[in-house]
C-alpha positions as a Markdown table, in Angstrom:
| # | Residue | x | y | z |
|---|---|---|---|---|
| 1 | Met | 67.1 | 97.7 | 77.2 |
| 2 | Lys | 70.7 | 97.9 | 78.3 |
| 3 | Glu | 70.4 | 94.4 | 79.9 |
| 4 | Ile | 69.3 | 93.0 | 76.5 |
| 5 | Trp | 72.4 | 94.4 | 74.7 |
| 6 | Thr | 74.6 | 93.1 | 77.5 |
| 7 | Thr | 73.1 | 89.7 | 77.4 |
| 8 | Met | 73.3 | 89.6 | 73.6 |
| 9 | Ala | 77.0 | 90.7 | 73.6 |
| 10 | Ser | 77.8 | 87.9 | 76.2 |
| 11 | Met | 76.1 | 85.3 | 74.1 |
| 12 | Met | 77.9 | 86.3 | 71.0 |
| 13 | Gly | 81.2 | 86.1 | 72.9 |
| 14 | Val | 80.3 | 82.6 | 74.1 |
| 15 | Trp | 79.4 | 81.6 | 70.5 |
| 16 | Ala | 82.7 | 83.0 | 69.2 |
| 17 | Phe | 84.6 | 81.1 | 71.8 |
| 18 | Cys | 82.9 | 77.8 | 71.2 |
| 19 | Gln | 83.4 | 78.2 | 67.4 |
| 20 | Ser | 87.1 | 78.9 | 67.7 |
| 21 | Leu | 87.4 | 75.9 | 70.3 |
| 22 | Leu | 85.7 | 73.6 | 67.7 |
| 23 | His | 88.0 | 74.7 | 65.0 |
| 24 | Thr | 91.0 | 74.2 | 67.1 |
| 25 | Val | 90.1 | 70.9 | 68.7 |
| 26 | Phe | 88.3 | 69.0 | 65.9 |
| 27 | Pro | 90.1 | 68.5 | 62.5 |
| 28 | Pro | 88.3 | 69.8 | 59.3 |
| 29 | Glu | 87.7 | 66.2 | 58.1 |
| 30 | Leu | 85.7 | 65.4 | 61.3 |
| 31 | Arg | 83.8 | 68.6 | 61.1 |
| 32 | Phe | 82.9 | 68.1 | 57.4 |
| 33 | Ala | 81.7 | 64.5 | 58.2 |
| 34 | Ser | 79.6 | 65.6 | 61.1 |
| 35 | Leu | 78.0 | 68.4 | 59.0 |
| 36 | Lys | 77.3 | 65.9 | 56.2 |
| 37 | Phe | 75.7 | 63.5 | 58.7 |
| 38 | Phe | 73.4 | 66.2 | 60.2 |
| 39 | His | 72.5 | 67.4 | 56.7 |
| 40 | Arg | 71.4 | 63.8 | 55.8 |
| 41 | Leu | 69.6 | 63.4 | 59.0 |
| 42 | Phe | 67.7 | 66.7 | 58.5 |
| 43 | Asn | 66.8 | 65.6 | 54.9 |
| 44 | Tyr | 65.6 | 62.3 | 56.1 |
| 45 | Phe | 63.1 | 63.9 | 58.6 |
| 46 | Ser | 62.2 | 66.7 | 56.3 |
| 47 | Ser | 58.8 | 66.5 | 54.6 |
| 48 | Tyr | 60.1 | 68.3 | 51.4 |
| 49 | Cys | 62.4 | 67.3 | 48.6 |
| 50 | Tyr | 64.2 | 69.8 | 46.4 |
| 51 | Tyr | 65.1 | 69.9 | 42.7 |
| 52 | Asp | 67.8 | 72.1 | 41.3 |
| 53 | Ile | 67.6 | 73.2 | 37.7 |
| 54 | Thr | 70.7 | 75.1 | 36.7 |
| 55 | Glu | 71.0 | 77.5 | 33.7 |
| 56 | Ile | 74.3 | 76.0 | 32.5 |
| 57 | Asp | 74.8 | 72.2 | 32.7 |
| 58 | Gly | 78.6 | 71.7 | 32.3 |
| 59 | Val | 79.4 | 73.6 | 29.2 |
| 60 | Asn | 75.9 | 73.6 | 27.5 |
| 61 | Thr | 72.8 | 75.6 | 28.3 |
| 62 | Asn | 70.2 | 73.5 | 30.1 |
| 63 | Glu | 67.1 | 73.4 | 28.0 |
| 64 | Leu | 65.0 | 72.5 | 31.1 |
| 65 | Tyr | 65.9 | 75.9 | 32.6 |
| 66 | Asn | 64.6 | 77.7 | 29.6 |
| 67 | Ala | 61.4 | 75.5 | 29.7 |
| 68 | Val | 60.9 | 76.3 | 33.4 |
| 69 | Gln | 61.4 | 80.0 | 32.8 |
| 70 | Leu | 58.8 | 80.0 | 30.0 |
| 71 | Tyr | 56.4 | 77.9 | 32.1 |
| 72 | Leu | 56.7 | 80.3 | 35.0 |
| 73 | Ser | 56.4 | 83.5 | 32.9 |
| 74 | Ser | 52.6 | 83.1 | 32.7 |
| 75 | Ser | 52.3 | 82.3 | 36.5 |
| 76 | Ala | 54.6 | 85.1 | 37.5 |
| 77 | Ser | 52.7 | 87.7 | 35.6 |
| 78 | Ile | 49.6 | 86.9 | 37.6 |
| 79 | Ser | 50.8 | 86.2 | 41.2 |
| 80 | Gly | 54.4 | 87.5 | 41.4 |
| 81 | Ser | 55.1 | 90.5 | 43.6 |
| 82 | Arg | 58.4 | 91.4 | 42.0 |
| 83 | Leu | 58.9 | 90.6 | 38.3 |
| 84 | Ser | 61.7 | 90.8 | 35.8 |
| 85 | Leu | 60.6 | 92.1 | 32.5 |
| 86 | Thr | 62.4 | 91.3 | 29.3 |
| 87 | Arg | 61.8 | 91.8 | 25.5 |
| 88 | Gly | 63.8 | 89.9 | 23.0 |
| 89 | Leu | 65.7 | 91.6 | 20.1 |
| 90 | Asn | 63.3 | 92.4 | 17.3 |
| 91 | Ser | 60.3 | 91.3 | 19.4 |
| 92 | Ser | 57.2 | 93.1 | 20.4 |
| 93 | Ser | 56.1 | 90.8 | 23.2 |
| 94 | Ile | 57.2 | 91.2 | 26.8 |
| 95 | Thr | 58.2 | 88.2 | 28.9 |
| 96 | Phe | 57.6 | 88.1 | 32.6 |
| 97 | Gly | 59.9 | 86.2 | 34.9 |
| 98 | Leu | 60.8 | 85.8 | 38.6 |
| 99 | Ser | 63.2 | 88.4 | 39.8 |
| 100 | Asn | 66.6 | 87.4 | 41.3 |
| 101 | Asn | 66.2 | 85.2 | 44.4 |
| 102 | Asp | 62.5 | 85.5 | 44.4 |
| 103 | Arg | 59.8 | 82.8 | 45.2 |
| 104 | Leu | 56.6 | 81.9 | 43.5 |
| 105 | Val | 54.0 | 79.4 | 44.9 |
| 106 | Asp | 52.4 | 77.4 | 42.1 |
| 107 | Ser | 49.7 | 74.8 | 42.0 |
| 108 | Tyr | 49.7 | 71.8 | 39.6 |
| 109 | Lys | 46.7 | 69.4 | 39.7 |
| 110 | Gly | 45.9 | 70.5 | 43.3 |
| 111 | Val | 49.5 | 70.1 | 44.5 |
| 112 | Thr | 51.2 | 73.2 | 45.8 |
| 113 | Val | 54.8 | 73.6 | 44.7 |
| 114 | Glu | 57.3 | 76.4 | 45.4 |
| 115 | Trp | 59.7 | 77.8 | 42.7 |
| 116 | Glu | 62.7 | 79.9 | 43.6 |
| 117 | His | 64.9 | 81.7 | 41.2 |
| 118 | Val | 68.4 | 81.4 | 42.7 |
| 119 | Val | 71.1 | 83.8 | 41.5 |
| 120 | Thr | 74.6 | 83.8 | 43.0 |
| 121 | Gln | 77.8 | 85.5 | 42.0 |
| 122 | Arg | 80.5 | 83.3 | 40.5 |
| 123 | Gln | 84.1 | 83.3 | 41.7 |
| 124 | Thr | 86.3 | 85.1 | 39.2 |
| 125 | Gln | 88.1 | 82.8 | 36.8 |
| 126 | Thr | 91.8 | 83.3 | 36.1 |
| 127 | Phe | 91.7 | 81.7 | 32.7 |
| 128 | Ser | 89.1 | 79.9 | 30.7 |
| 129 | Trp | 88.7 | 78.7 | 27.2 |
| 130 | Arg | 84.9 | 79.5 | 27.4 |
| 131 | Pro | 84.2 | 82.3 | 29.9 |
| 132 | Leu | 81.1 | 81.7 | 32.0 |
| 133 | Pro | 78.6 | 84.3 | 33.0 |
| 134 | Glu | 79.4 | 86.4 | 36.1 |
| 135 | Glu | 76.2 | 85.0 | 37.8 |
| 136 | Lys | 75.2 | 81.5 | 38.4 |
| 137 | Arg | 71.4 | 81.1 | 37.8 |
| 138 | Gly | 68.9 | 78.3 | 38.5 |
| 139 | Phe | 65.6 | 77.3 | 39.8 |
| 140 | Thr | 64.9 | 75.3 | 42.9 |
| 141 | Leu | 61.6 | 73.5 | 43.1 |
| 142 | Arg | 60.4 | 72.5 | 46.5 |
| 143 | Val | 57.8 | 69.8 | 46.8 |
| 144 | Arg | 56.2 | 67.8 | 49.6 |
| 145 | Lys | 57.7 | 64.2 | 49.5 |
| 146 | Lys | 54.2 | 62.7 | 49.2 |
| 147 | Asn | 53.6 | 64.6 | 45.9 |
| 148 | Lys | 57.0 | 63.8 | 44.4 |
| 149 | Gln | 55.7 | 61.4 | 41.7 |
| 150 | Leu | 53.0 | 63.9 | 40.5 |
| 151 | Val | 55.5 | 66.7 | 40.2 |
| 152 | Leu | 58.0 | 64.5 | 38.4 |
| 153 | Ile | 55.3 | 64.1 | 35.7 |
| 154 | Leu | 55.1 | 67.9 | 35.5 |
| 155 | Ile | 58.9 | 68.1 | 35.0 |
| 156 | Trp | 58.8 | 65.5 | 32.2 |
| 157 | Thr | 56.1 | 67.4 | 30.3 |
| 158 | Leu | 58.0 | 70.8 | 30.3 |
């Protein structure tokens, strides 16, 4: 067991040395360009495409976000393992939703898609005319590239 920890510590030291060497030798522009290239290369060979649906689009609330949340409320209540329950003001009905950073596998006309509710903390603002919420919320839809057209029809009908 001691050998495993020793080997792991040595590998972490080599990793830290290589990382500091890369940051010292290569300028940030070159590192950014190479990361962008590898990201595009990975996306080209990936069999999935991703759609991001944010809660706030600029300064307005994105209506598609609300439509997706409503669409997923029925699926989440059946197949979700961790749910967020809400009830509106002066309402007797309970709405089910995906919990923060949770995933749900859905099927539409035989095509399997994966929804993820992404919630991240915003950086604090120094001054703003219209304060934004403390959390940035959105849904990410993951679809196989071969089923892209069928899923786009689903999005247009929401």
